[in-house]
C-alpha positions in Angstrom: 8.9 35.7 -17.7 12.2 33.8 -17.6 11.7 33.1 -13.9 8.2 31.8 -14.5 9.4 29.5 -17.3 12.2 28.2 -15.0 9.7 27.5 -12.2 7.3 25.7 -14.6 10.2 23.5 -15.8 11.3 22.6 -12.3 7.7 21.9 -11.2 6.3 20.5 -14.4 4.8 17.5 -12.5 3.0 19.7 -10.1 1.7 22.4 -12.5 1.2 20.2 -15.6 -2.2 18.8 -14.4 -3.5 22.3 -13.6 -2.6 23.4 -17.1 -4.3 20.3 -18.5 -7.4 21.0 -16.5 -7.5 24.6 -17.7 -7.0 23.5 -21.3 -9.7 20.9 -21.2 -12.2 23.3 -19.7 -11.4 26.0 -22.2 -11.7 23.6 -25.2 -15.1 22.1 -24.1 -16.4 25.6 -23.2 -15.7 26.7 -26.7 -17.0 23.5 -28.4 -20.2 23.5 -26.3 -20.8 27.2 -26.8 -20.5 27.9 -23.1 -22.7 25.1 -21.8 -19.8 23.3 -20.2 -19.0 26.3 -17.9 -22.6 26.9 -17.0 -23.6 26.8 -13.3 -25.8 23.8 -13.8 -23.1 21.7 -15.6 -20.3 22.7 -13.2 -22.5 21.7 -10.3 -23.3 18.4 -12.0 -19.6 17.8 -12.9 -18.5 18.3 -9.3 -21.2 16.0 -8.0 -20.1 13.4 -10.6 -16.5 13.8 -9.5 -17.3 13.3 -5.8 -17.3 9.5 -5.6 -14.4 9.1 -8.0 -12.3 11.7 -6.2 -12.9 9.9 -2.8 -11.7 6.6 -4.4 -8.7 8.4 -6.0 -7.5 9.8 -2.7 -7.3 6.2 -1.2 -5.8 4.8 -4.5 -3.1 7.5 -4.4 -1.8 6.3 -1.1 -2.0 2.6 -2.2 0.1 3.4 -5.3 2.5 5.5 -3.3 3.4 2.4 -1.2 3.9 0.5 -4.5 0.7 -1.5 -4.5 -2.6 -1.5 -6.3 -6.2 -2.3 -5.3 -8.5 -3.6 -8.0 -11.2 -4.7 -5.6 -12.5 -1.2 -4.7 -14.9 -0.8 -7.6 -17.2 -3.7 -6.8 -16.5 -3.3 -3.1 -18.0 0.2 -3.5 -21.0 -1.1 -5.4 -21.5 -4.0 -2.9 -21.4 -1.7 0.1 -23.8 0.7 -1.6 -26.2 -2.3 -2.0 -25.7 -3.2 1.7 -26.6 0.5 2.6 -29.7 0.2 0.4 -30.8 -3.1 2.0 -30.2 -1.8 5.6 -32.4 1.2 4.8 -35.2 -0.5 2.9 -35.4 -4.0 4.3 -33.8 -3.8 7.8 -35.3 -0.3 8.4 -32.2 1.0 10.1 -31.7 4.8 10.7 -29.5 6.6 8.3 -26.6 7.2 10.8 -26.4 3.5 11.7 -26.5 2.4 8.1 -23.6 4.8 7.2 -21.6 3.8 10.3 -22.1 0.1 9.5 -21.1 0.4 5.9 -18.0 2.4 6.7 -16.9 -0.2 9.3 -17.5 -3.0 6.8 -15.4 -1.2 4.2 -12.5 -0.7 6.6 -12.6 -4.4 7.5 -12.7 -5.3 3.8 -9.6 -3.2 3.2 -7.8 -4.9 6.1 -8.7 -8.3 4.7 -7.2 -7.3 1.3 -4.0 -6.2 3.1 -3.7 -9.5 5.1 -2.2 -11.7 2.4 -0.2 -8.8 1.0 1.4 -7.7 4.3 1.6 -11.1 6.1 2.3 -13.5 3.2 3.9 -11.3 0.6 1.3 -12.1 -2.0 1.2 -9.4 -4.8 -1.5 -6.8 -4.2 -2.6 -7.3 -7.8 -3.5 -10.9 -7.1 -5.1 -10.3 -3.7 -7.2 -7.4 -4.9 -8.2 -9.3 -8.1 -9.6 -12.0 -5.9 -11.5 -9.3 -4.0 -12.8 -7.9 -7.3 -14.3 -11.3 -8.1 -15.6 -11.9 -4.6 -17.3 -8.5 -4.3 -18.7 -8.8 -7.9 -20.3 -12.0 -6.9 -21.5 -10.7 -3.6 -23.1 -7.7 -5.3 -25.0 -10.0 -7.7 -26.1 -12.2 -4.8 -27.6 -9.4 -2.6 -29.4 -7.9 -5.6 -30.5 -11.2 -7.2 -33.9 -11.3 -5.5 -35.0 -7.7 -6.1 -32.7 -6.4 -8.9 -32.4 -2.6 -8.5 -33.2 -1.5 -5.0 -34.9 1.9 -4.9 -34.1 4.0 -1.8 -37.0 6.3 -0.8 -35.1 7.8 2.2 -34.7 11.5 1.4 -32.1 12.1 4.2 -29.8 9.5 2.7 -30.4 10.6 -0.9 -29.5 14.1 0.1 -25.9 13.0 0.4 -25.7 12.6 -3.3 -28.3 15.1 -4.5 -28.9 17.6 -1.8 -27.4 21.1 -1.3 -26.4 22.9 1.9 -29.1 25.3 3.1 -28.7 29.0 2.5 -28.5 30.6 5.9 -28.6 34.1 4.5 -31.3 33.7 1.8 -32.5 37.1 0.6 -33.9 38.5 -2.6 -32.9 42.0 -1.9 -29.1 41.4 -1.7 -27.5 39.5 -4.5 -30.8 37.9 -5.7 -30.5 34.5 -7.3 -27.2 33.7 -5.6 -26.6 31.2 -2.8 -25.1 33.5 -0.1 -23.8 30.7 2.2 -21.8 29.3 -0.7 -20.3 32.7 -1.4 -19.4 33.1 2.3 -17.7 29.7 2.3 -15.8 30.5 -0.8 -14.6 33.8 0.7 -13.4 31.9 3.8 -11.7 29.3 1.6 -9.8 32.1 -0.2 -8.7 33.6 3.1 -7.6 30.3 4.6 -5.7 29.5 1.4 -3.8 32.8 1.4 -3.0 32.4 5.1 -1.8 28.8 4.6 0.4 29.9 1.7 2.0 32.6 3.8 2.6 30.2 6.7 4.1 27.6 4.3 6.4 30.3 2.8 7.6 31.4 6.3 8.4 27.8 7.2 10.4 27.2 4.0 12.3 30.4 4.5 13.0 29.5 8.1 14.7 26.2 7.0 16.3 27.9 4.0 14.3 26.1 1.4 13.9 27.5 -2.1 10.7 29.6 -2.5 9.1 31.7 -5.3 10.1 35.3 -5.7 7.8 37.9 -4.1 6.3 38.8 -7.5 5.5 35.2 -8.5 4.3 34.4 -5.1 1.8 37.3 -5.2 0.8 36.3 -8.8 0.1 32.7 -7.6 -2.1 34.0 -4.8 -4.0 36.3 -7.0 -4.5 33.6 -9.7 -5.7 30.9 -7.3 -8.0 33.4 -5.5 -9.6 34.3 -8.8 -10.1 30.6 -9.7 -11.6 29.8 -6.3 -13.8 32.9 -6.5 -14.9 32.0 -10.0 -15.9 28.5 -9.0 -17.7 29.7 -5.9 -19.6 32.3 -8.0 -20.7 29.6 -10.5 -21.8 27.2 -7.8 -23.7 30.0 -6.0 -25.7 30.6 -9.2 -27.2 27.1 -9.1 -28.4 25.9 -5.7 -25.0 26.5 -4.1 -22.6 23.9 -2.8 -23.8 20.3 -2.6 -23.3 17.9 0.3 -21.2 15.7 -2.1 -18.8 18.6 -2.6 -18.6 19.2 1.1 -17.8 15.5 1.8 -15.3 15.4 -1.0 -13.4 18.5 0.1 -13.5 17.3 3.8 -11.8 14.0 2.7 -9.2 15.8 0.6 -8.4 18.3 3.5 -8.2 15.6 6.1 -6.0 13.3 4.1 -3.8 16.1 2.9 -3.2 17.1 6.5 -2.4 13.5 7.4 0.1 13.0 4.6 1.8 16.3 4.9 1.7 17.0 8.7 1.8 13.7 10.6 4.2 11.0 11.3 2.2 8.3 9.6 2.1 10.4 6.5 5.9 10.7 6.4 6.1 6.9 7.0 3.8 6.2 4.1 6.1 8.1 1.7 9.2 6.6 3.2 7.8 3.1 2.6 6.9 4.1 -1.0 10.4 5.6 -1.6 12.3 2.5 -0.4 10.5 -0.2 1.7 13.7 -2.0 2.7 15.3 1.3 3.9 12.1 2.2 5.7 12.1 -1.2 7.5 15.8 -0.8 8.5 15.0 2.7 9.9 12.4 1.4 12.3 9.2 1.9 10.3 6.8 -1.1 10.5 6.1 -1.6 6.8 3.4 -4.2 7.6 1.4 -1.8 9.8 1.7 0.9 7.1 0.3 -1.5 4.5 -2.6 -2.4 6.8 -3.3 1.3 7.5 -3.3 2.2 3.8 -5.5 -0.6 2.6 -7.8 -0.2 5.6 -8.1 3.5 4.6 -8.8 2.4 1.0 -11.6 0.2 2.1 -13.1 3.0 4.2 -13.1 5.4 1.3 -14.5 2.7 -1.0 -17.4 2.5 1.4 -17.9 6.2 1.4 -17.7 6.3 -2.4 -20.4 3.6 -2.5 -22.6 5.6 -0.2 -22.2 8.8 -2.4 -22.9 6.9 -5.6 -25.9 5.0 -4.2 -27.3 8.2 -2.8 -26.8 10.0 -6.1 -28.7 7.3 -8.0 -31.3 6.9 -5.2 -30.9 3.2 -5.7 -28.5 0.3 -5.7 -28.0 -1.7 -9.0 -26.3 -5.0 -9.9 -23.9 -3.0 -12.1 -22.8 -0.5 -9.5 -19.1 -0.1 -9.2 -18.2 -1.2 -12.7 -14.8 0.2 -13.7 -14.7 2.5 -10.6 -11.3 1.1 -9.8 -10.0 2.0 -13.2 -11.4 5.5 -13.0 -9.7 5.9 -9.6 -6.4 4.6 -10.9 -6.5 6.9 -13.9 -7.4 9.9 -11.8 -4.5 9.1 -9.4 -2.0 8.8 -12.3 -3.3 11.9 -14.0 -2.9 13.7 -10.6 0.8 13.0 -10.5 1.2 9.8 -8.5 4.3 7.9 -9.7 4.0 4.3 -10.9 7.3 3.7 -9.2 5.9 4.7 -5.8 6.9 7.3 -3.2 5.5 10.3 -5.2 2.0 11.7 -5.2 -0.2 14.2 -3.4 -3.8 14.2 -2.2 -4.5 17.6 -3.8 -3.1 16.1 -7.0 -5.6 13.2 -6.9 -8.4 15.7 -6.6 -7.2 17.6 -9.7 -6.6 14.4 -11.5 -10.2 13.3 -10.8 -11.4 16.7 -12.0 -9.4 16.4 -15.2 -10.7 12.9 -15.9 -14.3 13.7 -15.1 -14.2 16.9 -17.1 -13.0 15.0 -20.1 -15.9 12.5 -19.7 -18.5 15.3 -19.0 -17.3 17.3 -22.0 -17.5 14.4 -24.4 -21.0 13.5 -23.2 -22.1 17.1 -23.8 -20.7 16.9 -27.3 -22.4 13.6 -27.9 -19.2 11.7 -28.5 -19.7 8.0 -29.2 -19.1 5.8 -26.1 -16.5 3.6 -27.9 -14.5 6.7 -28.8 -14.7 7.9 -25.3 -13.1 4.7 -24.0 -10.3 5.2 -26.6 -9.6 8.8 -25.5 -9.7 7.9 -21.8 -7.2 5.2 -22.4 -4.9 7.5 -24.4 -5.1 10.1 -21.6 -4.1 7.5 -19.0 -1.2 6.3 -21.2 0.0 9.9 -21.7 -0.1 10.4 -17.9 2.1 7.4 -17.3 4.5 8.4 -20.1 4.7 11.9 -18.6 5.6 10.4 -15.2 8.4 8.2 -16.6 9.8 11.1 -18.7 9.9 13.5 -15.7 11.6 11.0 -13.5 14.2 10.3 -16.2 14.9 14.1 -16.5 15.4 14.4 -12.7 17.7 11.4 -12.7 
């Protein structure tokens, strides 16, 4: 027990958000008499989290390099409207529509980075200009028609569809989505194998690791959590395409940040831009790469949100950037830069959206919801400052 408390104290930033997520889920499960943890609501919660989690991944990297991007909310809404127009008015195929929107998003991110990287203009100002431009652009493209309904089922499946059950059978585990169960089992095996590989690497370089007992306890606990979530999802249509896309983004960006040179350069720039420049890292290129990535993910978020609504609206993207920033901070990214993880941004998005979902289930007044969301964000930033002071 003493060792466990010591580990929690040393890694309070990493484990704090998991504890917060578990506490929020437990409270809302009790208050809603079990409705919160039902298969239908958990599936709905994860689908709601998808487009915010995708944005939070990109925002995490932007904050890590000591910048901010306020333009991504309305950029997401504007690009969702472009997707709707290309499908309904230009009659493009779905694959071309998606490719076009993703390329546009990447270009928009690079344009935001241009004054920041080349002229030294604060990212707050450059992205605020983008916020205004994309807000106006969204209103312009939807002015003639208002809400644009999308009848294309293939596109709408990205936000509402579920992966097919390749092993459908009413004789074995009736009522459960077998493909989801299989994917969950594979995820548990991959997680355990990855943890063992990571432990071997740390021991090889003589880094500190958990004791054997705590390591096994961690594996068992996480396996039970993954298995429980898989079982719940399997009880209601299985895993959605939104969840698949969200997890793919998290895994790819997690690999990039932890296993590649550009990932190490991003954290080096966030830790100390001047020292990074002196060590040979091209800070300007890193800034372009991170903002370009943010634009790409804003486009993907817009696609997911538009597909979920099956339409594009003039209000799409409102406050998305604030939700993404809140999720990133709750997930452990530091306001001072240089600290933050992709997996943390996913958990932060889950914490934030669980809070919203639970309050909606309880019928909490919308004005009070905004107050609570603001307090949660404030607490996350205070937590970041306090933990940094303790380490100093």
